[in-house]
N, CA and C of each residue as an Amber inpcrd file, in Angstrom:
protein
   231
   0.8490000  -1.1730000   0.0000000   0.0000000   0.0000000   0.0000000
   0.9000000   1.2440000   0.0000000   0.6650000   2.1650000  -0.9270000
   1.4990000   3.3640000  -0.9680000   1.2500000   4.2620000   0.2500000
   2.2990000   4.9240000   0.6710000   2.1870000   5.8520000   1.7960000
   1.5170000   7.1320000   1.3330000   0.7350000   7.7090000   2.2100000
   0.0390000   8.9480000   1.8860000   0.1320000   9.9280000   3.0340000
   0.1670000  11.1950000   2.6660000  -0.0300000  12.2450000   3.6530000
  -1.5250000  12.5020000   3.7200000  -1.9640000  13.0850000   4.8140000
  -3.3950000  13.3130000   5.0130000  -3.6910000  14.7810000   5.3360000
  -3.3640000  15.6990000   4.4240000  -3.6740000  17.1040000   4.7180000
  -5.1770000  17.3200000   4.8230000  -5.5490000  18.3010000   5.6260000
  -6.9700000  18.5750000   5.8360000  -7.7010000  18.8560000   4.5290000
  -7.0420000  19.5200000   3.5980000  -7.6810000  19.8520000   2.3290000
  -8.0680000  18.5910000   1.5590000  -7.2950000  17.5160000   1.7290000
  -7.6350000  16.2480000   1.0770000  -8.6540000  15.4630000   1.8880000
  -8.5890000  15.5960000   3.1820000  -9.5220000  14.8830000   4.0540000
 -10.9300000  15.4790000   3.9620000 -10.9950000  16.7920000   3.7980000
 -12.2840000  17.5010000   3.7290000 -12.3210000  18.4130000   2.5050000
 -12.3120000  17.8520000   1.3020000 -12.2540000  18.6950000   0.0990000
 -13.4470000  19.6430000  -0.0250000 -14.5790000  19.2600000   0.5260000
 -15.7760000  20.1020000   0.4590000 -15.6570000  21.3370000   1.3470000
 -14.6570000  21.3650000   2.2320000 -14.4880000  22.4750000   3.1770000
 -13.2050000  23.2790000   2.9400000 -12.6440000  23.2220000   1.7540000
 -11.3650000  23.8880000   1.4980000 -11.4110000  25.3830000   1.8100000
 -12.4540000  26.0590000   1.3540000 -12.5520000  27.4970000   1.6190000
 -12.7060000  27.7810000   3.1020000 -13.5200000  26.9810000   3.7660000
 -13.7510000  27.1560000   5.2030000 -12.4600000  26.9100000   5.9900000
 -11.6750000  25.9350000   5.5820000 -10.3930000  25.6580000   6.2450000
  -9.4940000  26.8920000   6.1550000  -9.4070000  27.4770000   4.9800000
  -8.5790000  28.6730000   4.7990000  -9.0940000  29.8360000   5.6360000
 -10.4160000  30.0290000   5.6310000 -11.0100000  31.1190000   6.4120000
 -10.7300000  30.9570000   7.9010000 -10.9890000  29.7740000   8.4250000
 -10.7870000  29.5450000   9.8550000  -9.3110000  29.6100000  10.2380000
  -8.4610000  29.1230000   9.3690000  -7.0240000  29.1700000   9.6760000
  -6.5560000  30.6110000   9.7990000  -7.1500000  31.4950000   9.0110000
  -6.7620000  32.9070000   9.0400000  -7.4500000  33.6910000  10.1530000
  -8.6230000  33.2390000  10.5910000  -9.4000000  34.0670000  11.5240000
  -9.5860000  33.4780000  12.9240000  -9.3290000  32.2080000  13.0950000
  -9.5790000  31.5450000  14.3810000  -8.2650000  30.9550000  14.8990000
  -7.7210000  31.5680000  15.9370000  -6.4270000  31.1300000  16.4690000
  -6.4510000  29.6890000  16.9550000  -7.5470000  29.2710000  17.5670000
  -7.6320000  27.8970000  18.0620000  -7.6460000  26.9090000  16.8950000
  -8.4120000  27.2140000  15.8570000  -8.4360000  26.3540000  14.6820000
  -7.0530000  26.2980000  14.0460000  -6.4010000  27.4370000  13.9200000
  -5.0660000  27.4860000  13.3130000  -4.0770000  26.6510000  14.1210000
  -4.1470000  26.7590000  15.4430000  -3.2350000  26.0050000  16.3120000
  -3.4710000  24.5050000  16.1610000  -4.7360000  24.0910000  16.1920000
  -5.0550000  22.6700000  16.0490000  -4.7120000  22.1560000  14.6470000
  -4.9680000  22.9650000  13.6520000  -4.6500000  22.5950000  12.2830000
  -3.1400000  22.4270000  12.0960000  -2.3720000  23.3520000  12.6350000
  -0.9080000  23.2480000  12.5500000  -0.4040000  22.0060000  13.2720000
  -0.9910000  21.7230000  14.4240000  -0.6220000  20.5370000  15.2010000
  -0.9690000  19.2720000  14.4110000  -2.1320000  19.2600000  13.7650000
  -2.5510000  18.1210000  12.9390000  -1.5430000  17.8840000  11.8110000
  -1.1720000  18.9510000  11.1040000  -0.2540000  18.8020000   9.9720000
   1.1460000  18.3770000  10.4320000   1.5730000  18.8810000  11.5760000
   2.8720000  18.4830000  12.1180000   2.8550000  16.9860000  12.4490000
   1.8090000  16.5370000  13.0680000   1.6650000  15.1310000  13.4190000
   1.5760000  14.2640000  12.1630000   0.8630000  14.7290000  11.1600000
   0.7440000  13.9910000   9.9040000   2.1170000  13.8450000   9.2430000
   2.9110000  14.9140000   9.2460000   4.2700000  14.8450000   8.6780000
   5.1300000  13.8480000   9.4580000   5.0270000  13.8830000  10.7790000
   5.8080000  12.9790000  11.6260000   5.4500000  11.5190000  11.3300000
   4.1690000  11.2230000  11.2320000   3.7250000   9.8590000  10.9290000
   4.2260000   9.4280000   9.5550000   4.1080000  10.3080000   8.5770000
   4.5610000   9.9940000   7.2230000   6.0560000   9.6970000   7.2120000
   6.8410000  10.5150000   7.8980000   8.2960000  10.3070000   7.9560000
   8.6420000   8.9640000   8.6040000   7.9700000   8.6480000   9.6790000
   8.2170000   7.3730000  10.3620000   7.9180000   6.2100000   9.4220000
   6.7930000   6.2850000   8.7460000   6.4070000   5.2010000   7.8380000
   7.2990000   5.1550000   6.6050000   7.6290000   6.2960000   6.0710000
   8.4250000   6.3700000   4.8420000   9.8300000   5.7980000   5.0380000
  10.4130000   6.0750000   6.1790000  11.7990000   5.6530000   6.4320000
  11.8700000   4.4160000   7.3240000  10.7410000   3.7580000   7.5030000
  10.6890000   2.5560000   8.3400000  11.3530000   2.7680000   9.6910000
  11.0110000   3.8610000  10.3250000  11.5770000   4.1940000  11.6290000
  10.7110000   3.6570000  12.7640000   9.9770000   2.6160000  12.4710000
   9.0390000   2.0760000  13.4540000   9.7970000   1.1780000  14.4320000
  10.1160000   1.7350000  15.5840000  10.7370000   0.9550000  16.6490000
   9.6790000   0.3950000  17.5730000   8.5890000   1.1180000  17.6510000
   7.5290000   0.7570000  18.5800000   6.1950000   0.9550000  17.8710000
   5.5820000  -0.1390000  17.4990000   4.3080000  -0.0750000  16.7720000
   3.2250000   0.6150000  17.5960000   3.2630000   0.4240000  18.9070000
   2.2850000   1.0770000  19.7860000   2.4230000   2.5950000  19.7280000
   3.6640000   3.0760000  19.6630000   3.8910000   4.5250000  19.5810000
   3.2950000   5.0860000  18.2900000   3.5150000   4.3910000  17.1920000
   2.9570000   4.8350000  15.9110000   1.4350000   4.8450000  15.9710000
   0.8470000   3.8440000  16.5540000  -0.6140000   3.7950000  16.6780000
  -1.1280000   4.9330000  17.5640000  -0.3860000   5.2770000  18.6010000
  -0.7780000   6.4040000  19.4580000  -0.7390000   7.7090000  18.6730000
   0.2780000   7.8800000  17.8320000   0.3640000   9.0800000  16.9990000
  -0.8180000   9.1470000  16.0300000  -1.1490000   8.0250000  15.4400000
  -2.2750000   7.9860000  14.5070000  -3.5940000   8.2750000  15.2280000
  -3.7230000   7.7900000  16.4370000  -4.9260000   8.0620000  17.2190000
  -5.0270000   9.5520000  17.5530000  -3.9150000  10.1750000  17.9120000
  -3.9130000  11.6190000  18.1760000  -4.3110000  12.3890000  16.9210000
  -3.7760000  11.9620000  15.7640000  -4.1260000  12.6260000  14.5040000
  -5.6190000  12.4930000  14.2370000  -6.1750000  11.3320000  14.4800000
  -7.6050000  11.1110000  14.2750000  -8.4420000  11.9740000  15.2170000
  -8.0190000  12.0890000  16.4570000  -8.7400000  12.9200000  17.4220000
  -8.7000000  14.3890000  17.0020000  -7.5520000  14.8560000  16.5370000
  -7.4540000  16.2300000  16.0430000  -8.3410000  16.4260000  14.8180000
  -8.3390000  15.4520000  13.9360000  -9.1700000  15.5290000  12.7330000
 -10.6480000  15.6480000  13.1160000 -11.0760000  14.8750000  14.1030000
 -12.4620000  14.9480000  14.5690000 -12.7840000  16.3290000  15.1450000
 -11.8710000  16.8610000  15.9540000 -12.0660000  18.2000000  16.5290000
 -12.1790000  19.2470000  15.4310000 -11.2920000  19.1640000  14.4720000
 -11.2850000  20.1420000  13.3820000 -12.5470000  20.0300000  12.5390000
 -12.9950000  18.8110000  12.3040000 -14.2140000  18.6460000  11.5290000
 -15.4120000  19.2820000  12.2320000 -15.4920000  19.1050000  13.5330000
 -16.5920000  19.7160000  14.2870000 -16.5470000  21.2410000  14.1470000
 -15.3650000  21.7980000  14.0900000 -15.2400000  23.2550000  13.9300000
 -15.6220000  23.6910000  12.5100000 -15.4090000  22.8140000  11.5550000
 -15.7370000  23.1350000  10.1660000 -17.2260000  23.0170000   9.8840000
 -17.8620000  22.0820000  10.5530000 -19.2580000  21.7600000  10.2520000
 -20.2300000  22.7370000  10.8440000
């Protein structure tokens, strides 16, 4: 299975304009969005370079990313 990044714009294509608006006008959304993208990059790097020393740690990172994604979606909706 090919590795993928999961930017919010790809996860919620129907909300692209809203993502940009909130990122520019809502500090909490911007902070959470930045944290989501940082975590997504970290997960991608770990998977891309096979840096998986602890599968549980990777799963915890993915769970955090999912929780952030859920929070952000609620703010978008």
